[in-house]
C-alpha positions in Angstrom: 138.8 62.3 102.8 136.5 63.7 100.0 134.1 66.6 100.5 131.1 64.4 100.7 132.7 62.2 103.3 133.7 65.3 105.3 130.1 66.6 105.2 128.8 63.2 106.5 131.6 63.1 109.2 130.6 66.6 110.5 127.0 65.6 110.6 127.8 62.4 112.6 130.3 64.2 114.9 127.6 66.7 115.8 124.9 64.0 116.2 122.7 65.7 113.6 120.1 64.0 111.3 120.2 64.5 107.5 117.0 66.4 107.8 118.4 68.9 110.3 121.4 69.6 108.1 119.3 69.7 105.0 116.9 72.2 106.6 119.9 74.5 107.5 121.2 74.3 104.0 117.8 74.8 102.2 118.0 71.4 100.4 115.9 68.2 100.7 117.0 65.3 102.9 117.1 63.2 99.7 119.5 65.7 98.1 121.8 65.7 101.1 121.8 61.9 101.1 123.0 62.0 97.5 125.7 64.5 98.5 126.9 62.3 101.4 127.0 59.3 99.0 129.0 61.2 96.4 126.3 61.1 93.8 126.1 64.9 93.6 127.9 67.9 95.1 126.8 70.9 97.1 127.3 74.3 95.5 130.1 76.4 96.9 127.6 78.7 98.5 126.0 75.8 100.3 129.4 74.6 101.5 130.2 78.1 102.8 126.8 78.1 104.6 127.5 74.6 106.0 131.0 75.7 107.3 129.7 78.9 108.8 126.7 77.2 110.4 128.7 74.5 112.1 131.9 76.4 112.6 133.9 74.1 110.2 137.4 75.1 109.2 137.5 76.0 105.5 141.0 74.7 105.4 139.8 71.4 106.6 136.9 71.3 104.2 138.8 72.4 101.1 142.4 71.5 102.0 144.6 69.4 104.2 144.2 70.9 107.7 143.6 68.2 110.3 141.4 70.3 112.5 137.7 70.0 111.7 136.4 72.9 113.7 137.7 76.4 113.5 139.0 78.4 116.4 137.2 81.7 117.3 140.2 83.7 116.0 140.1 81.9 112.7 140.0 84.4 109.8 136.9 82.8 108.4 134.8 84.2 111.2 135.7 87.7 109.9 135.8 87.3 106.2 132.2 87.8 105.1 131.3 91.3 106.4 130.1 93.0 103.2 128.6 92.1 99.9 132.0 92.9 98.3 133.7 90.5 100.8 131.2 87.8 99.8 131.8 88.4 96.1 135.6 88.3 96.6 135.4 85.1 98.7 133.2 83.5 96.0 135.8 84.3 93.4 138.6 82.8 95.6 136.5 79.6 96.1 135.8 79.4 92.4 139.5 79.9 91.5 140.6 77.3 94.0 138.2 74.8 92.5 139.6 75.5 89.0 143.1 75.1 90.3 142.3 71.9 92.0 140.8 70.4 88.9 143.6 71.7 86.6 146.5 70.7 88.7 144.9 67.3 89.5 144.5 66.6 85.8 148.1 67.7 85.1 149.5 65.4 87.8 147.3 62.5 86.8 148.8 62.6 83.2 152.3 62.4 84.7 151.6 60.1 87.6 148.3 58.1 87.2 148.8 56.5 90.6 149.1 59.9 92.5 147.0 60.1 95.6 144.2 62.6 95.8 145.7 64.1 99.0 149.0 64.8 97.3 147.3 66.2 94.2 145.2 68.5 96.5 148.2 69.6 98.5 150.1 70.4 95.3 147.1 72.4 93.9 146.8 74.3 97.1 150.4 75.4 97.1 150.3 76.3 93.4 147.1 78.2 93.9 148.6 80.2 96.7 151.8 80.9 94.9 150.3 81.7 91.5 146.9 83.2 92.2 145.9 84.0 95.7 149.2 85.5 96.8 149.1 87.9 93.8 145.6 89.2 94.6 144.6 88.8 90.9 141.1 89.7 90.2 139.3 87.6 87.5 136.0 86.0 86.9 135.7 82.2 86.6 136.2 82.0 82.8 139.3 84.2 83.0 140.7 82.1 85.9 140.3 79.0 83.7 142.1 80.7 80.8 144.8 82.0 83.1 145.5 78.5 84.5 145.4 76.8 81.1 147.9 79.4 79.9 150.1 78.8 82.9 149.9 75.0 82.5 151.2 75.4 78.9 154.4 76.9 80.2 157.3 74.6 81.1 158.2 76.7 84.1 155.0 76.0 86.0 155.0 72.4 84.9 158.4 72.0 86.6 157.2 73.9 89.6 154.1 71.7 89.9 156.2 68.5 89.7 158.8 69.8 92.1 156.1 70.6 94.7 154.4 67.3 94.1 157.7 65.4 94.5 158.5 67.3 97.7 155.0 66.5 99.1 155.5 62.8 98.3 158.9 62.8 99.9 157.5 64.4 103.1 154.7 61.9 103.2 157.1 59.0 102.9 159.2 60.1 105.9 
């Protein structure tokens, strides 16, 4: 399920109108309609607001978790205490988006018929292994350069494909 489909699914699950959600996000009803129909995207800040407002799991919104709503003990409820936490979280979201795009493009070159879900799962694992787990601090331009550099190395190319093949294998079980 794509981000726009998830936003629409949440709205319908909660029995909300487009106007109600648009008002909470500070966008017009027409803009939200375009988002839900895949014609445009919400900014990462608006998605964070959306998830926080309706207690949506970030892992579900950006990843592969099956649970739409987060539990009270979910780490997301504690992540945005200070301005620095918000800045760091924005960097992580930006980095994750860059990794999704870069890994998706790499896999598509090798396997044009790869499913979006498998590309996303692979990107998530590479992001965690290569960026998030190392607590690297970059801005968005540096993150893109860092990933481009990594993607030029045969070691990460092999790692990406190995993870992708493992995910495909698990899916076929």
